N, C-alpha and C positions, 0 to 999 in steps of 0.2 A: 504493500500500500504506500510505497514511497512517493507515488505521484499525487496522492491526496493527503492533505493535512488533516489528521483526526483531532479536532479540537476537543477541549475538556468535556463539553456537554455530550459528546458522542463516544467517549471512551468505553462506555458500557457495551457498545455494539461489538467490541472486540472480545468480549468475554465468551469463553467456550469450554465445555468439559472435554472437548476432543471427540474422537470417533473410534476409541479403542474397541475392538471386537467387531467393527463393521467390516463387511466384505468389500464394499465400495467406499468412495470418498467424494465429498462435494468440492474438494479443492481443485482449482483450475488446472494445475500442472500434474496432478496425481495420475499415475499410469492406470489406476483402477477407478477413474472418475465415473460417476453415474452420468447417464443421459439426463441433462437438466434442462427443462423447458419452462419458461415463465409464462403462465397462462393469463397474465394480466400485466401489461406495460402500457405506456402512454406516448402518443405522438407529442411533439412540441411544434405545433403548426405556426406558420408565419402570422404575426399579429394582424396583417392586412389581408389575409386570405379571402375572407368573405366580402370585405369592402371592395376588393379588386375584382372578384369573380361573380358575385351574385347578380341575379337579374336586377336591373336598375329600379324596378318598382318596389323592391324590398330594402334598398340601401338605407333609407331613413329609419327602418325598424330594427336594425341590428343593435346589439348591446352597445351602450355608450359609457365612456369613462371620462370624468372631468375633475378638475381641482377647483375648489371654491376659493373665495377671497381670503379665507383663513389658512389656506394651504392644505386643506383636508381633501383626500381623494375619494371620489364616489363612483359607484357603478350602478347602472339601471338597465335591467332587461325587460323586455316587453311585458311579460306576465307578472312581474314583481309589482306589488302594491306600492312599495316605497323603495327608494334607492338604498343600496348597501354602502356603508362606510368601509373602505378598504384600509385595514390596519397593516401597514407595511413594516415588517420586522427587519432589523439590522442583522444580516447573516454573515457568518464567517466560517472558515475551515470547510469541512465537507458539506455543511448545510448550504454554503454559498455555491459549492460545486454542483450539488444536486439541483439547485434552482436554475442552473445554466445547462445542465446535462441535456443532450439532444436538442440544444437550442438552434434556432435558425441561423444558418451560415450564409444563405443567399435569399433573394426574393422568392425563390421557388421551393425552398424546403430545407430541412435540417441536413447536417453533415452525417450522412448515413455511415460512412466509413468510421467516423469517430464513435458512432452508436455501436457498431460491431465491436470496436475495441473495448468500449465500456462493458458490454455484455461478457466478452472474453475475460475481462478483469474479475468479473463476478462468478465465473464458472458456468455461465448460461450459454447453452448451445443454440437456442432458438426462442422466439417470443411471439405472443399474440398481442397485437398493438391496437389499443382503443383510442378514441379521441382524447385530447387533452383540453385545450381551450374549447374544442367542439362539444364537450359535455353540456355546454349551454345551448346547443342547437334546438333542444326540445323545450326550452323555456318560452313557450308561446301557446296561446289557445287556438291558433290558426294552423291546422294540419298542413296546409299547402306552403306556408312560410317555413315550417319546420322541414318539410320535404325539400324545399329549395336549398336550405342550408346543408342538409345531408348530401344532396346531389353535388354541391361544391366540394364538400369534404371528401366524398368517395373518389371523385375524379383526382383530386390532389393526392390522396393517400395511395392510390394505385400508381400514379406517376412517380411518387417518391419511393415507395417500398415494393411495388410490384416486381421490379427486376431482381429483388432479393427474397422473393416469397418463400423459397425453401428454408430460410432462416427467420425472416421477418415477415410475419403473416398479418396484414392489417384486417381488422373487422370492418365490413361494410355497414354503415349506419343507416337505419331505416326509421322514417317517421310514419308510424302505423295508424295515425288518425284518419287517413284517407287510403282506403284499401286499394282503390284503382291506381293511385300514384305509387303505392307500395309495391304492387305487382310489377309495374313497369321498371321500377328501380332495381328490384330483385333480378329481373332478366338482364338489365344493362350490366349490373355488377357481376353476374355469373359469366357473361360474355367476356368481361375484362379479365376474369380469373380469380376473383375473390373466393376464399374457401370457408368463409364464416360470416355470419350476420349478427349484428347487435341491435336490440330493440329497446325502447324505453320501458320502464317497469309498468307504466300505464299507457295505453294508446293515446288517450286524450289527457293533456296536461292538467294538473290541479287535483284538488281533493276528490275522492270518489263520489259518484252520484249514482243513485239507484237506477238500474237498467241502462246505464250508458254503455257505449261500446267498450268491451273488455275482452281479454284473451280466452274467456270461457265461452264466448259466443261463436256460433257456427259460421258467422260472417267471415271468420279467419281461416276456415277450412281450405280454401284455395291456396292461401299462403303456406300453411303447414304442408300441404301436398307438394308444393313446389320445392320446399326445403328437403323433403324426403326424396323426391325424384332426383334432385341434384346432389344428394348425399352430403349436405352441409349442416353443421350445427348452428344453433341460435342461442344467444345469451342475453342476459339482462344485467346491465351494469348499475352499480349504486349511484344515487343522486340523479336519477333520470325519471321522468314521468310526473314529478311534483317538486315543488321548491323545498329543498332540505333545510333552508335557513329560516325556519318558521319561528323558533323561540328566540326572543330578544332578552338582553340583560343578563343577570347572574346565572351562571351555569349554561348559558346558551350554546357555547361552542361544543360542550360535551353532549347536551341534549340533542342538538341538531345532528351531530355525528351518529350517535347511537340510535336514536328514535326516528329521526326524519330522513337519515341517509341510508343506514345499514338495514334496518328492519323492513322497510317497504319492498326490498328485493325478494322477500319471501312470497309476496302476493302473486306474481305471475307463475311461480312454480306450483303453488297450490291450485291456481286456476287451471293449469294444464293437467295436473294429476287427478283432481277431483271432478272435473267437468266431462271427462271422457275423451278429451283431446289426445292424450297419450295412448289411450286404448284404440282410438280410431286410426292413429298414425304411429304404429309400433316402431317405425324406423326413425321417428323424430328424436333428435338429441338436443336437450335444452338444459340451461343451467344459469346460476347466478355468478356474478363476478365482483370480487373485492368485498364481499359481505362476510367472509369467514365461513367456518364449518361447525362451530360449537353448537349452533342452534338446530343443525340438521336432525339429530335424533329426536329432539322435542317436536319439531315440525312433523316428522313422520308419524310419531306416536299420536300427536294431536289430530292429524288427519284421519288416522284409522279409528281413533276413539269417536270422533264425530260421525264417521261413516257407519260405525256399528251401533252406537248408542242412540243416534238420531235417525235410525233406519226408516222411521215412518215419515220423515221429511225429505230424506235424501233422494235426489235424482241427478243423473241416471243411475241405475243399478249396474255396477261394474262387475267384470269377470274376476277381478282381483281387488285387493285393498289398494287405496291410493298410494301408500308407501311402496308397494311393489313396482309401480310404474316409475317412481323416481329412481329406485335402485337399479332398474333395468335400463333407463334412458337418461337419467338426470346427472348433473355434476355441479360442483361448487368450487370456487377458488378461494385460497387462503394464503396468508403470508406467515404470520406467527399466531398460532391459535392452540395454546396448550390444552384448553378444555376440549376442543374438537378432536385433537390427536389422541387424547386420553380415551375418548369414547368411540373413535372411528372403527377400530377392529372389532370391538365387542358388539357393535351394531351392524357389522357387515357392510361398511361403507368405504372400504379401501379401494374399490373400483370407481368411486364417485368423487373423490377429492383430488384437486389439482393445485399444486404449489405455484406461487407467483412472487416475484420480487417487487412488483409495482413500480419499476423504473420509470421515471426518475423521481417519483414523489417521496416526500419526507416520511410518510407513514410506511413506506416500503423498507426493504432490507438492503438495497444496493448502496454502497459497494461492499457490504459485509455479509452477503448471503451465506457463504460457507459457514461462518460462525453461527449465524442464526439457525441454519439447518442443524448444526451439531447441538445447539442448545435445545432445540425443539423435538428432534426426531429420535432421540436415544431410546425412547420407550416403545417404539413400534418395531415390528419384525422387518427383516431385510427385504422380503418380497414386497411388503407394503411400502417401504421407503422407495424402492425402485419405481413402483407404480405412481405414487403421488409426486415424485420429483420429475418424472418425464414420460413414463410409459402411458399413463392415462391421457396426458395432453397430446402425445403423438397419435394415439388412437382417435381421440375426439376431433382434433384440429387438422389431422392429415399431414403430419410431419414424417412422411414415409422415408425420405432419403436419410434424414438424421437417425431415425429408428433403425433402418437397415445398417447404417454405419456402425452403430453400437452393438447391434446383434451379431455383426460379423467379427467382433473382437474376441 
């Protein structure tokens, strides 16, 4: 780590019990290194991407940032009731490096070669890339405006990462409030070569409303069918579908992260498992991204309990329990999740959990993922470790060449 200054606030990231007794190693230069795939990383899009490329009729509706007469910076997105005050922290050491990692090198995109070096430094062989600034694309009540932003992002993402798709696999972003536009964008992105799609946790932005369009509705059957036909997975990333910055004041940062960002990612999974979607489309692969895995056993038990105890209300009647569909078709990504790893094997979820370093975000583990893996994964079996570090992601996201390379060792 000579290239990166580990400042005092981050020294804890270097702590590790080691990997004594492990067959493999997460260390970048180890001859017995595991196949390591990060199932959640982020692009660092050019700040002017949407302003430069979006249809002219939408330019005035893009998110706005300004500084008031007191020097305070604010941001306003279309669906926000009030502007957000941006609290800018003074960063140093590796925090500063993380804030710039994957940053724009030119008007057209990030320095991809440097990104590959950053991943190699962390022992990561390949990654699934989600929007960075583009997570704000769904912050609108207008499905067509959201679609227009996703169209811009997808074009840029494939231009930037498409030539490296064997290692850097970008997710195509869909705005699902307009099914007609969604289907057209799916076909366009499949022709480009995307291997994975990411959807907002709710098709229509904002708090849920009774009987509004949601993923349990049969309206989406053509979309699920297209995913199955193309053999591509679909995911739901945290902080999409509703504004996660709902709570203001004391404790707001924690409340917003836990309650308004992480937990809503459960909703689309339950919709798919309980409504018959997974049963009708047994080839559909679906999962949550960046919400962790500690809640998975509870979610599965809660779904089954409701299905069995509320049988007189439940419809449709399924051929199996809701949890069975998740175990057969679902997945969830995590970074550091002691509770989830402690429960994973006893609940039979070792095929459903995918590790991620969340590069380059501060809540992720880059550039100290080997240490984090050693801290977290000493209590699980060797076969499970191989699955969650790379084998599961290779299967779900189609990293065939990397998987074959390690299988040949």
